[in-house]
ROMI-218109 format. One record per atom (N, C-alpha, C): residue in three letters; chain; atom name; x, y, z. Coordinates in Angstrom, 2 decimals, padded with zeros to 5 digits, always signed. Layout:
<sites>
+---------+--------+-------+---------+---------+---------+
| residuo | cadena | atomo |      px |      py |      pz |
+---------+--------+-------+---------+---------+---------+
|     ALA |      A |    CA |       X |       Y |       Z |
...
+---------+--------+-------+---------+---------+---------+
</sites>
This chain:
<sites>
+---------+--------+-------+---------+---------+---------+
| residuo | cadena | atomo |      px |      py |      pz |
+---------+--------+-------+---------+---------+---------+
|     UNK |      A |     N | +000.84 | -001.18 | +000.00 |
|     UNK |      A |    CA | +000.00 | +000.00 | +000.00 |
|     UNK |      A |     C | +000.89 | +001.24 | +000.00 |
|     UNK |      A |     N | +000.67 | +002.11 | -000.97 |
|     UNK |      A |    CA | +001.37 | +003.38 | -000.97 |
|     UNK |      A |     C | +000.81 | +004.22 | +000.17 |
|     UNK |      A |     N | +001.71 | +004.86 | +000.92 |
|     UNK |      A |    CA | +001.30 | +005.69 | +002.05 |
|     UNK |      A |     C | +001.92 | +007.08 | +001.90 |
|     UNK |      A |     N | +001.08 | +008.09 | +001.98 |
|     UNK |      A |    CA | +001.52 | +009.48 | +001.85 |
|     UNK |      A |     C | +001.75 | +010.07 | +003.24 |
|     UNK |      A |     N | +002.92 | +010.68 | +003.46 |
|     UNK |      A |    CA | +003.12 | +011.36 | +004.75 |
|     UNK |      A |     C | +002.08 | +012.49 | +004.89 |
|     UNK |      A |     N | +001.44 | +012.58 | +006.04 |
|     UNK |      A |    CA | +000.43 | +013.62 | +006.25 |
|     UNK |      A |     C | +001.04 | +015.02 | +006.08 |
|     UNK |      A |     N | +002.29 | +015.12 | +006.42 |
|     UNK |      A |    CA | +003.00 | +016.39 | +006.28 |
|     UNK |      A |     C | +002.99 | +016.84 | +004.81 |
|     UNK |      A |     N | +002.98 | +015.90 | +003.88 |
|     UNK |      A |    CA | +002.98 | +016.23 | +002.45 |
|     UNK |      A |     C | +001.68 | +016.92 | +002.05 |
|     UNK |      A |     N | +000.57 | +016.46 | +002.60 |
|     UNK |      A |    CA | -000.71 | +017.11 | +002.28 |
|     UNK |      A |     C | -000.69 | +018.57 | +002.68 |
|     UNK |      A |     N | -000.13 | +018.86 | +003.85 |
|     UNK |      A |    CA | -000.04 | +020.25 | +004.30 |
|     UNK |      A |     C | +000.93 | +021.04 | +003.43 |
|     UNK |      A |     N | +002.06 | +020.40 | +003.09 |
|     UNK |      A |    CA | +003.08 | +021.11 | +002.32 |
|     UNK |      A |     C | +002.60 | +021.46 | +000.92 |
|     UNK |      A |     N | +001.85 | +020.56 | +000.31 |
|     UNK |      A |    CA | +001.34 | +020.78 | -001.06 |
|     UNK |      A |     C | -000.01 | +021.49 | -001.07 |
|     UNK |      A |     N | -000.51 | +021.94 | +000.07 |
|     UNK |      A |    CA | -001.88 | +022.44 | +000.17 |
|     UNK |      A |     C | -002.21 | +023.57 | -000.81 |
|     UNK |      A |     N | -001.26 | +024.43 | -001.13 |
|     UNK |      A |    CA | -001.54 | +025.55 | -002.04 |
|     UNK |      A |     C | -001.62 | +025.13 | -003.51 |
|     UNK |      A |     N | -001.09 | +023.96 | -003.84 |
|     UNK |      A |    CA | -001.05 | +023.56 | -005.26 |
|     UNK |      A |     C | -001.72 | +022.21 | -005.54 |
|     UNK |      A |     N | -002.16 | +021.51 | -004.51 |
|     UNK |      A |    CA | -002.66 | +020.14 | -004.75 |
|     UNK |      A |     C | -003.92 | +020.10 | -005.61 |
|     UNK |      A |     N | -004.63 | +021.20 | -005.71 |
|     UNK |      A |    CA | -005.82 | +021.22 | -006.58 |
|     UNK |      A |     C | -005.43 | +021.11 | -008.06 |
|     UNK |      A |     N | -004.14 | +021.32 | -008.36 |
|     UNK |      A |    CA | -003.66 | +021.16 | -009.75 |
|     UNK |      A |     C | -003.34 | +019.70 | -010.08 |
|     UNK |      A |     N | -003.26 | +018.86 | -009.07 |
|     UNK |      A |    CA | -002.91 | +017.46 | -009.28 |
|     UNK |      A |     C | -004.15 | +016.64 | -009.61 |
|     UNK |      A |     N | -003.98 | +015.67 | -010.47 |
|     UNK |      A |    CA | -005.09 | +014.79 | -010.83 |
|     UNK |      A |     C | -005.36 | +013.75 | -009.75 |
|     UNK |      A |     N | -004.29 | +013.35 | -009.05 |
|     UNK |      A |    CA | -004.40 | +012.29 | -008.05 |
|     UNK |      A |     C | -003.63 | +012.69 | -006.79 |
|     UNK |      A |     N | -004.01 | +012.15 | -005.67 |
|     UNK |      A |    CA | -003.20 | +012.32 | -004.46 |
|     UNK |      A |     C | -001.83 | +011.67 | -004.67 |
|     UNK |      A |     N | -001.80 | +010.67 | -005.53 |
|     UNK |      A |    CA | -000.55 | +009.98 | -005.81 |
|     UNK |      A |     C | +000.50 | +010.93 | -006.39 |
|     UNK |      A |     N | +000.07 | +012.00 | -007.03 |
|     UNK |      A |    CA | +001.03 | +012.98 | -007.57 |
|     UNK |      A |     C | +001.92 | +013.53 | -006.46 |
|     UNK |      A |     N | +001.33 | +013.81 | -005.29 |
|     UNK |      A |    CA | +002.11 | +014.31 | -004.16 |
|     UNK |      A |     C | +003.11 | +013.24 | -003.72 |
|     UNK |      A |     N | +002.67 | +012.00 | -003.69 |
|     UNK |      A |    CA | +003.56 | +010.89 | -003.32 |
|     UNK |      A |     C | +004.73 | +010.80 | -004.30 |
|     UNK |      A |     N | +004.42 | +010.94 | -005.58 |
|     UNK |      A |    CA | +005.42 | +010.85 | -006.63 |
|     UNK |      A |     C | +006.54 | +011.88 | -006.41 |
|     UNK |      A |     N | +006.17 | +013.12 | -006.15 |
|     UNK |      A |    CA | +007.18 | +014.16 | -005.92 |
|     UNK |      A |     C | +007.99 | +013.85 | -004.66 |
|     UNK |      A |     N | +007.33 | +013.38 | -003.63 |
|     UNK |      A |    CA | +008.03 | +013.05 | -002.39 |
|     UNK |      A |     C | +009.00 | +011.89 | -002.60 |
|     UNK |      A |     N | +008.54 | +010.84 | -003.24 |
|     UNK |      A |    CA | +009.39 | +009.66 | -003.41 |
|     UNK |      A |     C | +010.58 | +009.98 | -004.33 |
|     UNK |      A |     N | +010.36 | +010.77 | -005.36 |
|     UNK |      A |    CA | +011.49 | +011.14 | -006.22 |
|     UNK |      A |     C | +012.53 | +011.95 | -005.44 |
|     UNK |      A |     N | +012.07 | +012.89 | -004.63 |
|     UNK |      A |    CA | +013.00 | +013.70 | -003.83 |
|     UNK |      A |     C | +013.78 | +012.81 | -002.86 |
|     UNK |      A |     N | +013.10 | +011.89 | -002.22 |
|     UNK |      A |    CA | +013.76 | +010.97 | -001.29 |
|     UNK |      A |     C | +014.76 | +010.08 | -002.00 |
|     UNK |      A |     N | +014.38 | +009.56 | -003.15 |
|     UNK |      A |    CA | +015.27 | +008.68 | -003.91 |
|     UNK |      A |     C | +016.49 | +009.44 | -004.43 |
|     UNK |      A |     N | +016.27 | +010.61 | -004.99 |
|     UNK |      A |    CA | +017.38 | +011.38 | -005.56 |
|     UNK |      A |     C | +018.42 | +011.71 | -004.49 |
|     UNK |      A |     N | +017.94 | +012.07 | -003.31 |
|     UNK |      A |    CA | +018.87 | +012.42 | -002.23 |
|     UNK |      A |     C | +019.26 | +011.21 | -001.37 |
|     UNK |      A |     N | +018.60 | +010.06 | -001.60 |
|     UNK |      A |    CA | +018.91 | +008.87 | -000.82 |
|     UNK |      A |     C | +018.48 | +008.97 | +000.62 |
|     UNK |      A |     N | +017.39 | +009.71 | +000.86 |
|     UNK |      A |    CA | +016.92 | +009.95 | +002.23 |
|     UNK |      A |     C | +015.66 | +009.13 | +002.50 |
|     UNK |      A |     N | +015.72 | +008.35 | +003.57 |
|     UNK |      A |    CA | +014.57 | +007.57 | +004.02 |
|     UNK |      A |     C | +014.23 | +007.97 | +005.44 |
|     UNK |      A |     N | +012.95 | +007.84 | +005.77 |
|     UNK |      A |    CA | +012.53 | +008.11 | +007.14 |
|     UNK |      A |     C | +011.38 | +007.16 | +007.48 |
|     UNK |      A |     N | +011.51 | +006.50 | +008.59 |
|     UNK |      A |    CA | +010.45 | +005.62 | +009.08 |
|     UNK |      A |     C | +009.47 | +006.47 | +009.87 |
|     UNK |      A |     N | +008.20 | +006.42 | +009.49 |
|     UNK |      A |    CA | +007.16 | +007.15 | +010.21 |
|     UNK |      A |     C | +006.12 | +006.16 | +010.72 |
|     UNK |      A |     N | +005.52 | +006.46 | +011.86 |
|     UNK |      A |    CA | +004.41 | +005.61 | +012.31 |
|     UNK |      A |     C | +003.24 | +005.75 | +011.34 |
|     UNK |      A |     N | +002.44 | +004.72 | +011.22 |
|     UNK |      A |    CA | +001.32 | +004.77 | +010.27 |
|     UNK |      A |     C | +000.35 | +005.90 | +010.60 |
|     UNK |      A |     N | +000.31 | +006.34 | +011.86 |
|     UNK |      A |    CA | -000.56 | +007.46 | +012.23 |
|     UNK |      A |     C | -000.11 | +008.78 | +011.60 |
|     UNK |      A |     N | +001.14 | +008.84 | +011.13 |
|     UNK |      A |    CA | +001.66 | +010.05 | +010.47 |
|     UNK |      A |     C | +001.61 | +009.94 | +008.95 |
|     UNK |      A |     N | +000.95 | +008.89 | +008.46 |
|     UNK |      A |    CA | +000.81 | +008.68 | +007.03 |
|     UNK |      A |     C | -000.64 | +008.33 | +006.70 |
|     UNK |      A |     N | -000.93 | +008.36 | +005.43 |
|     UNK |      A |    CA | -002.29 | +008.06 | +004.98 |
|     UNK |      A |     C | -002.22 | +007.04 | +003.85 |
|     UNK |      A |     N | -003.08 | +006.04 | +003.91 |
|     UNK |      A |    CA | -003.14 | +005.05 | +002.84 |
|     UNK |      A |     C | -003.63 | +005.70 | +001.55 |
|     UNK |      A |     N | -002.95 | +005.37 | +000.45 |
|     UNK |      A |    CA | -003.39 | +005.89 | -000.84 |
|     UNK |      A |     C | -004.03 | +004.78 | -001.66 |
|     UNK |      A |     N | -003.19 | +003.97 | -002.29 |
|     UNK |      A |    CA | -003.68 | +002.89 | -003.13 |
|     UNK |      A |     C | -002.71 | +001.72 | -003.05 |
|     UNK |      A |     N | -003.15 | +000.58 | -003.51 |
|     UNK |      A |    CA | -002.36 | -000.64 | -003.41 |
|     UNK |      A |     C | -001.29 | -000.77 | -004.50 |
|     UNK |      A |     N | -001.57 | -000.23 | -005.67 |
|     UNK |      A |    CA | -000.60 | -000.33 | -006.77 |
|     UNK |      A |     C | -000.55 | +000.99 | -007.53 |
|     UNK |      A |     N | +000.39 | +001.08 | -008.45 |
|     UNK |      A |    CA | +000.53 | +002.32 | -009.21 |
|     UNK |      A |     C | -000.76 | +002.64 | -009.96 |
|     UNK |      A |     N | -001.19 | +003.91 | -009.94 |
|     UNK |      A |    CA | -002.37 | +004.29 | -010.72 |
|     UNK |      A |     C | -002.11 | +004.08 | -012.21 |
|     UNK |      A |     N | -003.15 | +003.91 | -012.96 |
|     UNK |      A |    CA | -003.04 | +003.66 | -014.40 |
|     UNK |      A |     C | -002.15 | +004.71 | -015.09 |
|     UNK |      A |     N | -002.30 | +005.97 | -014.71 |
|     UNK |      A |    CA | -001.52 | +007.03 | -015.35 |
|     UNK |      A |     C | -000.03 | +006.95 | -015.03 |
|     UNK |      A |     N | +000.34 | +006.16 | -014.04 |
|     UNK |      A |    CA | +001.74 | +006.00 | -013.66 |
|     UNK |      A |     C | +002.31 | +004.64 | -014.07 |
|     UNK |      A |     N | +001.51 | +003.82 | -014.71 |
|     UNK |      A |    CA | +001.97 | +002.47 | -015.06 |
|     UNK |      A |     C | +003.23 | +002.49 | -015.92 |
|     UNK |      A |     N | +003.30 | +003.41 | -016.87 |
|     UNK |      A |    CA | +004.48 | +003.43 | -017.74 |
|     UNK |      A |     C | +005.73 | +003.84 | -016.98 |
|     UNK |      A |     N | +005.60 | +004.67 | -015.94 |
|     UNK |      A |    CA | +006.75 | +005.08 | -015.14 |
|     UNK |      A |     C | +007.05 | +004.11 | -014.00 |
|     UNK |      A |     N | +006.13 | +003.22 | -013.70 |
|     UNK |      A |    CA | +006.28 | +002.37 | -012.51 |
|     UNK |      A |     C | +007.56 | +001.53 | -012.55 |
|     UNK |      A |     N | +007.87 | +000.99 | -013.69 |
|     UNK |      A |    CA | +009.08 | +000.15 | -013.79 |
|     UNK |      A |     C | +010.35 | +001.00 | -013.61 |
|     UNK |      A |     N | +010.31 | +002.25 | -014.09 |
|     UNK |      A |    CA | +011.45 | +003.15 | -013.92 |
|     UNK |      A |     C | +011.61 | +003.51 | -012.44 |
|     UNK |      A |     N | +010.50 | +003.80 | -011.78 |
|     UNK |      A |    CA | +010.55 | +004.14 | -010.35 |
|     UNK |      A |     C | +011.07 | +002.95 | -009.56 |
|     UNK |      A |     N | +010.56 | +001.77 | -009.84 |
|     UNK |      A |    CA | +011.01 | +000.57 | -009.13 |
|     UNK |      A |     C | +012.48 | +000.29 | -009.41 |
|     UNK |      A |     N | +012.91 | +000.46 | -010.65 |
|     UNK |      A |    CA | +014.32 | +000.24 | -010.99 |
|     UNK |      A |     C | +015.21 | +001.24 | -010.26 |
|     UNK |      A |     N | +014.79 | +002.49 | -010.20 |
|     UNK |      A |    CA | +015.56 | +003.52 | -009.49 |
|     UNK |      A |     C | +015.62 | +003.20 | -007.99 |
|     UNK |      A |     N | +014.50 | +002.78 | -007.44 |
|     UNK |      A |    CA | +014.44 | +002.36 | -006.03 |
|     UNK |      A |     C | +015.42 | +001.22 | -005.78 |
|     UNK |      A |     N | +015.40 | +000.19 | -006.62 |
|     UNK |      A |    CA | +016.30 | -000.95 | -006.44 |
|     UNK |      A |     C | +017.76 | -000.52 | -006.55 |
|     UNK |      A |     N | +018.04 | +000.37 | -007.50 |
|     UNK |      A |    CA | +019.40 | +000.89 | -007.66 |
|     UNK |      A |     C | +019.86 | +001.61 | -006.40 |
|     UNK |      A |     N | +018.99 | +002.45 | -005.84 |
|     UNK |      A |    CA | +019.33 | +003.18 | -004.61 |
|     UNK |      A |     C | +019.56 | +002.21 | -003.45 |
|     UNK |      A |     N | +018.75 | +001.20 | -003.36 |
|     UNK |      A |    CA | +018.91 | +000.22 | -002.29 |
|     UNK |      A |     C | +020.22 | -000.56 | -002.44 |
|     UNK |      A |     N | +020.56 | -000.92 | -003.67 |
|     UNK |      A |    CA | +021.84 | -001.59 | -003.91 |
|     UNK |      A |     C | +023.00 | -000.69 | -003.48 |
|     UNK |      A |     N | +022.93 | +000.58 | -003.86 |
|     UNK |      A |    CA | +023.97 | +001.53 | -003.46 |
|     UNK |      A |     C | +024.06 | +001.66 | -001.95 |
|     UNK |      A |     N | +022.90 | +001.88 | -001.30 |
|     UNK |      A |    CA | +022.87 | +002.07 | +000.16 |
|     UNK |      A |     C | +023.44 | +000.86 | +000.90 |
|     UNK |      A |     N | +023.20 | -000.33 | +000.35 |
|     UNK |      A |    CA | +023.66 | -001.55 | +001.00 |
|     UNK |      A |     C | +025.05 | -001.97 | +000.53 |
|     UNK |      A |     N | +025.63 | -001.17 | -000.36 |
|     UNK |      A |    CA | +026.97 | -001.45 | -000.84 |
|     UNK |      A |     C | +027.09 | -002.71 | -001.68 |
|     UNK |      A |     N | +026.04 | -003.03 | -002.40 |
|     UNK |      A |    CA | +026.02 | -004.24 | -003.23 |
|     UNK |      A |     C | +026.43 | -003.88 | -004.66 |
|     UNK |      A |     N | +027.43 | -004.54 | -005.15 |
|     UNK |      A |    CA | +027.89 | -004.34 | -006.52 |
|     UNK |      A |     C | +026.96 | -005.07 | -007.49 |
|     UNK |      A |     N | +026.74 | -004.46 | -008.65 |
|     UNK |      A |    CA | +025.93 | -005.13 | -009.66 |
|     UNK |      A |     C | +026.58 | -006.42 | -010.15 |
|     UNK |      A |     N | +027.89 | -006.55 | -009.93 |
|     UNK |      A |    CA | +028.61 | -007.77 | -010.31 |
|     UNK |      A |     C | +028.36 | -008.92 | -009.35 |
|     UNK |      A |     N | +027.84 | -008.61 | -008.16 |
|     UNK |      A |    CA | +027.54 | -009.64 | -007.17 |
|     UNK |      A |     C | +026.12 | -010.15 | -007.43 |
|     UNK |      A |     N | +026.02 | -011.06 | -008.37 |
|     UNK |      A |    CA | +024.71 | -011.53 | -008.84 |
|     UNK |      A |     C | +023.85 | -012.14 | -007.72 |
|     UNK |      A |     N | +024.48 | -012.86 | -006.83 |
|     UNK |      A |    CA | +023.71 | -013.49 | -005.74 |
|     UNK |      A |     C | +023.10 | -012.44 | -004.82 |
|     UNK |      A |     N | +023.87 | -011.41 | -004.47 |
|     UNK |      A |    CA | +023.37 | -010.36 | -003.59 |
|     UNK |      A |     C | +022.29 | -009.53 | -004.29 |
|     UNK |      A |     N | +022.49 | -009.24 | -005.57 |
|     UNK |      A |    CA | +021.50 | -008.49 | -006.34 |
|     UNK |      A |     C | +020.20 | -009.30 | -006.41 |
|     UNK |      A |     N | +020.32 | -010.57 | -006.72 |
|     UNK |      A |    CA | +019.15 | -011.45 | -006.80 |
|     UNK |      A |     C | +018.41 | -011.49 | -005.46 |
|     UNK |      A |     N | +019.16 | -011.58 | -004.38 |
|     UNK |      A |    CA | +018.57 | -011.63 | -003.04 |
|     UNK |      A |     C | +017.78 | -010.34 | -002.75 |
|     UNK |      A |     N | +018.36 | -009.19 | -003.08 |
|     UNK |      A |    CA | +017.68 | -007.92 | -002.83 |
|     UNK |      A |     C | +016.42 | -007.81 | -003.68 |
|     UNK |      A |     N | +016.52 | -008.16 | -004.96 |
|     UNK |      A |    CA | +015.36 | -008.08 | -005.85 |
|     UNK |      A |     C | +014.27 | -009.04 | -005.35 |
|     UNK |      A |     N | +014.66 | -010.21 | -004.95 |
|     UNK |      A |    CA | +013.70 | -011.20 | -004.45 |
|     UNK |      A |     C | +012.97 | -010.69 | -003.20 |
|     UNK |      A |     N | +013.71 | -009.96 | -002.36 |
|     UNK |      A |    CA | +013.13 | -009.41 | -001.13 |
|     UNK |      A |     C | +012.14 | -008.29 | -001.43 |
|     UNK |      A |     N | +012.44 | -007.44 | -002.43 |
|     UNK |      A |    CA | +011.65 | -006.24 | -002.67 |
|     UNK |      A |     C | +010.61 | -006.35 | -003.77 |
|     UNK |      A |     N | +010.69 | -007.38 | -004.59 |
|     UNK |      A |    CA | +009.72 | -007.56 | -005.69 |
|     UNK |      A |     C | +008.88 | -008.79 | -005.41 |
|     UNK |      A |     N | +007.59 | -008.66 | -005.62 |
|     UNK |      A |    CA | +006.66 | -009.78 | -005.44 |
|     UNK |      A |     C | +006.81 | -010.72 | -006.63 |
|     UNK |      A |     N | +007.39 | -011.88 | -006.38 |
|     UNK |      A |    CA | +007.67 | -012.82 | -007.47 |
|     UNK |      A |     C | +006.39 | -013.39 | -008.11 |
|     UNK |      A |     N | +005.29 | -013.28 | -007.42 |
|     UNK |      A |    CA | +004.01 | -013.78 | -007.94 |
|     UNK |      A |     C | +003.38 | -012.80 | -008.93 |
|     UNK |      A |     N | +003.87 | -011.57 | -008.95 |
|     UNK |      A |    CA | +003.29 | -010.53 | -009.78 |
|     UNK |      A |     C | +003.85 | -010.57 | -011.19 |
|     UNK |      A |     N | +003.00 | -010.34 | -012.15 |
|     UNK |      A |    CA | +003.44 | -010.26 | -013.55 |
|     UNK |      A |     C | +003.97 | -008.87 | -013.89 |
|     UNK |      A |     N | +003.67 | -007.88 | -013.04 |
|     UNK |      A |    CA | +003.99 | -006.49 | -013.35 |
|     UNK |      A |     C | +005.11 | -005.92 | -012.47 |
|     UNK |      A |     N | +005.95 | -006.76 | -011.91 |
|     UNK |      A |    CA | +007.05 | -006.31 | -011.06 |
|     UNK |      A |     C | +006.55 | -005.40 | -009.94 |
|     UNK |      A |     N | +005.49 | -005.83 | -009.28 |
|     UNK |      A |    CA | +004.94 | -005.07 | -008.17 |
|     UNK |      A |     C | +005.81 | -005.32 | -006.94 |
|     UNK |      A |     N | +005.95 | -004.30 | -006.14 |
|     UNK |      A |    CA | +006.77 | -004.41 | -004.94 |
|     UNK |      A |     C | +006.14 | -005.35 | -003.92 |
|     UNK |      A |     N | +007.01 | -006.05 | -003.23 |
|     UNK |      A |    CA | +006.56 | -006.87 | -002.11 |
|     UNK |      A |     C | +006.17 | -005.95 | -000.96 |
|     UNK |      A |     N | +005.64 | -006.50 | +000.09 |
|     UNK |      A |    CA | +005.28 | -005.70 | +001.27 |
|     UNK |      A |     C | +006.51 | -004.97 | +001.82 |
|     UNK |      A |     N | +007.63 | -005.67 | +001.89 |
|     UNK |      A |    CA | +008.87 | -005.04 | +002.37 |
|     UNK |      A |     C | +009.36 | -003.97 | +001.40 |
|     UNK |      A |     N | +009.26 | -004.23 | +000.12 |
|     UNK |      A |    CA | +009.66 | -003.25 | -000.88 |
|     UNK |      A |     C | +008.80 | -002.00 | -000.81 |
|     UNK |      A |     N | +007.51 | -002.20 | -000.64 |
|     UNK |      A |    CA | +006.59 | -001.07 | -000.53 |
|     UNK |      A |     C | +006.90 | -000.25 | +000.72 |
|     UNK |      A |     N | +007.18 | -000.92 | +001.81 |
|     UNK |      A |    CA | +007.52 | -000.24 | +003.06 |
|     UNK |      A |     C | +008.77 | +000.63 | +002.88 |
|     UNK |      A |     N | +009.78 | +000.08 | +002.21 |
|     UNK |      A |    CA | +011.01 | +000.84 | +001.99 |
|     UNK |      A |     C | +010.79 | +002.00 | +001.02 |
|     UNK |      A |     N | +010.00 | +001.80 | -000.03 |
|     UNK |      A |    CA | +009.72 | +002.89 | -000.96 |
|     UNK |      A |     C | +008.96 | +004.00 | -000.23 |
|     UNK |      A |     N | +008.01 | +003.62 | +000.62 |
|     UNK |      A |    CA | +007.29 | +004.61 | +001.41 |
|     UNK |      A |     C | +008.23 | +005.39 | +002.32 |
|     UNK |      A |     N | +009.27 | +004.72 | +002.84 |
|     UNK |      A |    CA | +010.25 | +005.42 | +003.66 |
|     UNK |      A |     C | +010.99 | +006.50 | +002.86 |
|     UNK |      A |     N | +011.21 | +006.24 | +001.58 |
|     UNK |      A |    CA | +011.81 | +007.27 | +000.72 |
|     UNK |      A |     C | +010.83 | +008.45 | +000.53 |
|     UNK |      A |     N | +009.55 | +008.15 | +000.39 |
|     UNK |      A |    CA | +008.56 | +009.24 | +000.29 |
|     UNK |      A |     C | +008.53 | +010.04 | +001.58 |
|     UNK |      A |     N | +008.60 | +009.35 | +002.72 |
|     UNK |      A |    CA | +008.63 | +010.04 | +004.01 |
|     UNK |      A |     C | +009.85 | +010.95 | +004.11 |
|     UNK |      A |     N | +010.99 | +010.44 | +003.70 |
|     UNK |      A |    CA | +012.20 | +011.26 | +003.70 |
|     UNK |      A |     C | +012.13 | +012.36 | +002.65 |
|     UNK |      A |     N | +011.44 | +012.09 | +001.57 |
|     UNK |      A |    CA | +011.34 | +013.05 | +000.48 |
|     UNK |      A |     C | +010.63 | +014.33 | +000.86 |
|     UNK |      A |     N | +009.61 | +014.24 | +001.70 |
|     UNK |      A |    CA | +008.93 | +015.48 | +002.10 |
|     UNK |      A |     C | +009.87 | +016.33 | +002.94 |
|     UNK |      A |     N | +010.73 | +015.70 | +003.73 |
|     UNK |      A |    CA | +011.73 | +016.44 | +004.50 |
|     UNK |      A |     C | +012.72 | +017.12 | +003.54 |
|     UNK |      A |     N | +013.14 | +016.38 | +002.52 |
|     UNK |      A |    CA | +014.05 | +016.94 | +001.52 |
|     UNK |      A |     C | +013.42 | +018.15 | +000.84 |
|     UNK |      A |     N | +012.16 | +018.03 | +000.44 |
|     UNK |      A |    CA | +011.48 | +019.14 | -000.22 |
|     UNK |      A |     C | +011.37 | +020.36 | +000.69 |
|     UNK |      A |     N | +011.02 | +020.12 | +001.95 |
|     UNK |      A |    CA | +010.94 | +021.24 | +002.90 |
|     UNK |      A |     C | +012.29 | +021.94 | +003.04 |
|     UNK |      A |     N | +013.35 | +021.16 | +003.14 |
|     UNK |      A |    CA | +014.69 | +021.73 | +003.28 |
|     UNK |      A |     C | +015.14 | +022.43 | +002.01 |
|     UNK |      A |     N | +014.84 | +021.83 | +000.88 |
|     UNK |      A |    CA | +015.28 | +022.37 | -000.41 |
|     UNK |      A |     C | +014.53 | +023.65 | -000.77 |
|     UNK |      A |     N | +013.22 | +023.67 | -000.54 |
|     UNK |      A |    CA | +012.39 | +024.80 | -000.94 |
|     UNK |      A |     C | +012.29 | +025.87 | +000.14 |
|     UNK |      A |     N | +012.47 | +025.47 | +001.39 |
|     UNK |      A |    CA | +012.39 | +026.43 | +002.48 |
|     UNK |      A |     C | +010.97 | +026.73 | +002.94 |
|     UNK |      A |     N | +010.01 | +026.64 | +002.08 |
|     UNK |      A |    CA | +008.61 | +026.89 | +002.43 |
|     UNK |      A |     C | +007.73 | +026.15 | +001.43 |
|     UNK |      A |     N | +006.46 | +026.02 | +001.78 |
|     UNK |      A |    CA | +005.59 | +025.29 | +000.86 |
|     UNK |      A |     C | +005.35 | +026.10 | -000.40 |
|     UNK |      A |     N | +005.18 | +025.41 | -001.52 |
|     UNK |      A |    CA | +005.01 | +026.12 | -002.81 |
|     UNK |      A |     C | +003.72 | +026.92 | -002.84 |
|     UNK |      A |     N | +003.81 | +028.09 | -003.46 |
|     UNK |      A |    CA | +002.65 | +028.97 | -003.58 |
|     UNK |      A |     C | +001.90 | +028.77 | -004.88 |
|     UNK |      A |     N | +002.63 | +028.38 | -005.94 |
|     UNK |      A |    CA | +001.94 | +028.14 | -007.21 |
|     UNK |      A |     C | +002.62 | +026.99 | -007.95 |
|     UNK |      A |     N | +001.85 | +026.36 | -008.79 |
|     UNK |      A |    CA | +002.30 | +025.14 | -009.47 |
|     UNK |      A |     C | +003.45 | +025.40 | -010.44 |
|     UNK |      A |     N | +003.41 | +026.52 | -011.13 |
|     UNK |      A |    CA | +004.44 | +026.81 | -012.11 |
|     UNK |      A |     C | +005.82 | +026.92 | -011.46 |
|     UNK |      A |     N | +005.89 | +027.69 | -010.37 |
|     UNK |      A |    CA | +007.15 | +027.86 | -009.66 |
|     UNK |      A |     C | +007.61 | +026.53 | -009.07 |
|     UNK |      A |     N | +006.68 | +025.79 | -008.52 |
|     UNK |      A |    CA | +007.05 | +024.48 | -007.95 |
|     UNK |      A |     C | +007.65 | +023.58 | -009.01 |
|     UNK |      A |     N | +006.99 | +023.45 | -010.15 |
|     UNK |      A |    CA | +007.47 | +022.55 | -011.19 |
|     UNK |      A |     C | +008.84 | +022.98 | -011.72 |
|     UNK |      A |     N | +009.04 | +024.25 | -011.87 |
|     UNK |      A |    CA | +010.33 | +024.76 | -012.33 |
|     UNK |      A |     C | +011.42 | +024.46 | -011.30 |
|     UNK |      A |     N | +011.15 | +024.77 | -010.04 |
|     UNK |      A |    CA | +012.15 | +024.52 | -008.99 |
|     UNK |      A |     C | +012.39 | +023.03 | -008.79 |
|     UNK |      A |     N | +011.33 | +022.23 | -008.88 |
|     UNK |      A |    CA | +011.48 | +020.78 | -008.71 |
|     UNK |      A |     C | +012.35 | +020.21 | -009.83 |
|     UNK |      A |     N | +012.10 | +020.66 | -011.05 |
|     UNK |      A |    CA | +012.88 | +020.19 | -012.19 |
|     UNK |      A |     C | +014.36 | +020.55 | -012.01 |
|     UNK |      A |     N | +014.65 | +021.76 | -011.59 |
|     UNK |      A |    CA | +016.04 | +022.17 | -011.34 |
|     UNK |      A |     C | +016.65 | +021.35 | -010.22 |
|     UNK |      A |     N | +015.89 | +021.11 | -009.17 |
|     UNK |      A |    CA | +016.34 | +020.31 | -008.04 |
|     UNK |      A |     C | +016.74 | +018.90 | -008.49 |
|     UNK |      A |     N | +015.88 | +018.27 | -009.27 |
|     UNK |      A |    CA | +016.13 | +016.92 | -009.75 |
|     UNK |      A |     C | +017.37 | +016.92 | -010.66 |
|     UNK |      A |     N | +017.45 | +017.88 | -011.55 |
|     UNK |      A |    CA | +018.58 | +017.96 | -012.49 |
|     UNK |      A |     C | +019.92 | +018.11 | -011.77 |
|     UNK |      A |     N | +019.96 | +018.96 | -010.78 |
|     UNK |      A |    CA | +021.24 | +019.18 | -010.08 |
|     UNK |      A |     C | +021.57 | +018.06 | -009.09 |
|     UNK |      A |     N | +020.56 | +017.34 | -008.64 |
|     UNK |      A |    CA | +020.78 | +016.30 | -007.64 |
|     UNK |      A |     C | +021.06 | +014.93 | -008.23 |
|     UNK |      A |     N | +020.58 | +014.71 | -009.43 |
|     UNK |      A |    CA | +020.71 | +013.37 | -010.03 |
|     UNK |      A |     C | +022.11 | +013.10 | -010.54 |
+---------+--------+-------+---------+---------+---------+
</sites>
């Protein structure tokens, strides 16, 4: 289950009416967390359930997001791509082998959510204040991603 940090709803409050889905807020948070490699464990009371799998509009990006997540986890754990056994073990832990669509396992989803939790902290630190308009946010977010990646 994708879980959105409640803090994200407050932070995006001035621009969230421009988003088609609540998942859009999650997407920005998780990208910020992944790019900076920041994770944060939050109690479920500080998060909100969104949906069980990627929304249809995100299906084409889902494999890229999952691949980026796995890459970050390999880096964080110091696993070389040449270590096939360790890579296989990590993928097996984070991907539901029963799924045809490379859906994250419960543990994988929990870890990805931790990146979203860390991502809202990254956005707050990077932007200094919550965004006032969508245009400025998108421009600053794009620059942030470009310089951080």
